[in-house]
C-alpha positions as CSV (number, residue, x, y, z in Angstrom):
1,X,114.7,-137.9,-20.3
2,X,117.6,-139.9,-19.0
3,X,117.5,-143.7,-18.7
4,X,120.0,-146.2,-17.4
5,X,119.9,-150.0,-17.9
6,X,120.5,-151.9,-14.7
7,X,123.2,-154.5,-15.4
8,X,122.8,-156.3,-12.1
9,X,119.0,-156.4,-11.4
10,X,117.2,-158.3,-8.6
11,X,116.2,-161.6,-10.1
12,X,113.4,-164.2,-9.4
13,X,114.8,-167.7,-10.0
14,X,117.5,-166.3,-12.4
15,X,114.9,-164.3,-14.4
16,X,114.0,-160.6,-14.5
17,X,110.6,-159.5,-13.2
18,X,108.6,-156.4,-12.5
19,X,106.1,-155.7,-9.7
20,X,102.5,-154.6,-10.4
21,X,100.6,-153.1,-7.5
22,X,97.6,-150.8,-7.2
23,X,97.5,-147.6,-5.1
24,X,95.2,-144.6,-4.6
25,X,96.5,-141.2,-3.7
26,X,93.8,-138.8,-2.4
27,X,93.7,-135.1,-3.0
28,X,95.2,-134.5,0.4
29,X,98.0,-136.9,-0.4
30,X,97.0,-139.9,1.7
31,X,98.1,-143.1,0.0
32,X,96.2,-146.4,0.1
33,X,98.0,-149.5,-1.3
34,X,96.0,-152.6,-2.3
35,X,97.5,-155.7,-0.5
36,X,97.5,-157.9,-3.6
37,X,99.7,-157.6,-6.5
38,X,101.7,-159.6,-9.0
39,X,105.1,-160.2,-10.5
40,X,105.5,-160.4,-14.3
41,X,108.5,-162.6,-15.1
42,X,110.6,-163.0,-18.2
43,X,110.6,-166.3,-20.1
44,X,114.3,-166.8,-20.2
45,X,117.2,-166.6,-17.7
46,X,118.9,-163.2,-17.4
47,X,122.1,-162.9,-19.3
48,X,123.5,-159.4,-20.0
49,X,125.3,-160.7,-23.1
50,X,122.0,-162.1,-24.6
51,X,120.3,-159.5,-26.9
52,X,117.0,-161.4,-27.0
53,X,114.2,-159.0,-25.7
54,X,112.6,-161.9,-23.8
55,X,115.6,-162.0,-21.5
56,X,115.4,-158.3,-20.7
57,X,111.7,-157.3,-20.9
58,X,108.8,-158.6,-19.0
59,X,106.1,-157.1,-21.2
60,X,103.4,-159.7,-21.8
61,X,102.9,-158.7,-25.5
62,X,106.5,-159.7,-26.1
63,X,106.7,-162.7,-23.8
64,X,103.6,-164.5,-25.1
65,X,105.4,-165.1,-28.4
66,X,108.4,-166.8,-26.9
67,X,108.4,-170.6,-27.1
68,X,109.2,-170.8,-23.3
69,X,106.3,-168.6,-22.3
70,X,104.4,-170.1,-19.4
71,X,106.9,-172.9,-18.7
72,X,107.9,-171.5,-15.3
73,X,104.6,-169.9,-14.2
74,X,101.3,-169.8,-15.8
75,X,101.2,-166.7,-18.0
76,X,104.6,-165.7,-16.6
77,X,102.7,-164.2,-13.7
78,X,102.9,-164.8,-9.9
79,X,100.2,-163.3,-7.6
80,X,101.1,-162.2,-4.1
81,X,99.3,-160.9,-1.0
């Protein structure tokens, strides 16, 4: 396995995020994507020099222990259609 950290990621209001969507792939490789999804955001502004995990990871298990959790969006989550 090879992994590379992205130093200049796309940001949402100066914070990192990931996108969660649902899709189904059939046995004949047709793909159906559910229209709704959500963004999980970090609690803190992105700063490459900051070693705090809450700046770099959007994992809810880590974010919910941060004192700024939920100050930007409820549950650090934004729904979209």
